[in-house]
C-alpha positions in Angstrom: 167.6 -189.8 127.0 169.3 -187.5 124.6 172.5 -187.6 126.6 172.5 -191.4 126.3 171.8 -191.2 122.6 174.7 -188.7 122.2 177.1 -190.9 124.1 176.1 -194.0 122.0 176.5 -192.0 118.8 179.9 -190.6 119.8 181.1 -194.0 120.9 179.8 -195.7 117.7 181.5 -193.2 115.5 184.8 -193.4 117.4 184.7 -197.2 117.3 184.9 -196.9 113.5 188.2 -195.1 113.8 187.0 -191.6 113.5 187.7 -188.9 116.1 184.3 -187.6 116.8 183.6 -184.9 119.4 180.3 -184.7 121.4 179.5 -181.4 119.6 179.6 -183.2 116.2 177.3 -185.9 117.6 174.8 -183.3 118.9 174.9 -181.7 115.4 174.2 -185.1 113.8 171.3 -185.7 116.1 169.7 -182.3 115.3 170.2 -182.9 111.5 168.6 -186.4 111.8 165.7 -185.6 114.2 164.5 -182.4 112.5 163.4 -184.1 109.2 161.8 -186.9 111.2 159.7 -184.5 113.2 158.8 -182.6 110.1 157.7 -185.8 108.3 155.8 -186.9 111.4 153.9 -183.6 111.7 153.0 -183.6 108.0 151.8 -187.2 108.1 149.7 -186.4 111.2 148.2 -183.5 109.4 147.4 -185.5 106.2 146.0 -188.6 108.0 144.4 -186.7 110.9 145.9 -189.2 113.3 148.1 -188.0 116.1 151.1 -190.3 116.7 153.0 -190.1 119.9 155.5 -192.9 119.2 158.2 -190.8 117.4 
């Protein structure tokens, strides 16, 4: 799943005219997914509801 996401992200950035390497795409994924997971964990703690959709 992450390999497919990485490929899509790399191709999307390159289609905009930028020269993007796979390493840059992986870095962007980590920078995006880390805050999302942090927010998810905090909201689960506050609400007491475990969400498995993210």
